[in-house]
N, C-alpha and C positions, 0 to 999 in steps of 0.2 A: 232933682229931675233925673229920671232914668235915661241911660244912654247905651248905645251898642256901637262899639267901634268908632266912637266919636260922634255918632248921630243921635241926637236927642229925639225922643218919641214925638214931641210936638213938631219938630222939623219934618219927620217922616209923614206925619198926618197932614201937614201943610202941603207937601208934595202930592200925596195921593189924592187929596181932595181937590187940589188945583187941576190935576189931570181929569178927575171925575167930572168937574164942571164942564170942561170942553167935550168930553165924551157924551155927556147927557145932551148938550146942545146939538151936537152932530147927530145923535140918535133920533132926535125929534124931527130932523129933516131927511134922514136917509133910511129909516127902518122899512122893511117890506111889510105888506099887509099881514103876513104870517107872523113875523117878528113882533109887530105891534099887538097882535092878538095874544101872543105868548106873554108880552109885557102886561097886558090887561089881566091875564090869569095870575101872573105873579103879584100884581097889585091886589087882587082879591085875597091874597094870603096875609096881607099886612096886619089886619086886625087880630089874627091868631098868633102873632109874634109877641107873646107875653112873657117870654124868658130871653135871657141874653143869648142862649144857644140858638133859639129860633130866629132871633134878629141877625145873628152872625150868619146863619144858613141863608136867610133872605138876602143879606148883603152880598154873599158870594154868588148866589144865583143871579142877582141883579147885575153884578159886575161881569159875569160870564156872558150874559145876554147883551150887555153893552158892547163888550169886545166882539161878539159875533156880528152885531149890527154894524159897527164902525170899521172893523178890519184895518186897524192901525197897529201893526205888530210892535213897533218901538214903544208906543204909548202903553200898550198892553204889557210888554216886558217890564218897563219902568214901574208901572203901577203894581204889577204882581210881585216884583222884587221888593218894593217898598212895603207892600201889605205883608209879605212874609217876615220882614224885619219887625214890623209893627206887631204882628200877631204872635211872634215867637217868644215874647217876653211879657211879664206882667206890667200893667199900666193902669192908671185910674179909670174906673168906669165913667162914661160920659153922660149917659142918659139913665139917671138913677131914680129909683122909686116910681110910683104910679104916674106922677106928673112928668117925669123925664121920658118914660115909655110913651106917654100920650103925645108929647112933643115930637118924638122920633116918628111915631106913626103918622101924625098929621103932615110932617115935613116930607116923608117918603111918599105919601099919597099924592101930595101936590106935585112933586117931581115926576112921578110916573104918569099922572094925569096929563101934565104938559107934554110929555113925550108922546103919549097916545093921541093927543089932540094935534100933534105935529106943530106945536107952537114953540118955535125955537127960542124966542125972547123970553117967554114964560119959563121954559125949561132951564135956560141959563140963569134967570133970576132966582128960581126956586132952588136950583142946585147951589148957587152962591149963598143963598140964605141958609141952607143946610150946612154948608161949609163953615160959614161964620159962626153958626150955633155950635158946631163941634169944636172949633178952635177956641171960642169963648169958654165953653164948658171945660176944655182941657186946662185952661188957666185958672179956673176957680177951684178953691179947696173943696174936696169931695166929702163933705160932712154929713150928707144925707144917708149914707149907708153904702154897703158894698153889694154889687150884683155882677159878678162874672168878669169884670175888668175888660169889657169890650167897648168899642166905639159905638156900637149899636145899643 
């Protein structure tokens, strides 16, 4: 398992995804009409995220919009710091091959749909489901092939 300064990547991913679950639930209840509209526009881009680079770009845009909606500076700082650690070193790809990309797309669509529908419980549920899928995939051997080494 790769580590940086004593931090294992799975530990970093656990922290960032735990924070994300809370941010997503809060976004579902506190986004302005304009922010929700921007979330819908972002959602419309999911189907075109057919490469690791595009999924990473989507995840960054999604994260920045969540931080804008929530305005929780400490959570944003912790999440960004953890993401920097996670993103600065190689790690196993989590959503590998066509089937993995399809799972990522479906999960992200459900999360964003719940936010846009302002359904806090569904948003929390879908974010937690995505979190569990990422953590489960991190612990599986990545024998399907390599694709960019991204969580997306």
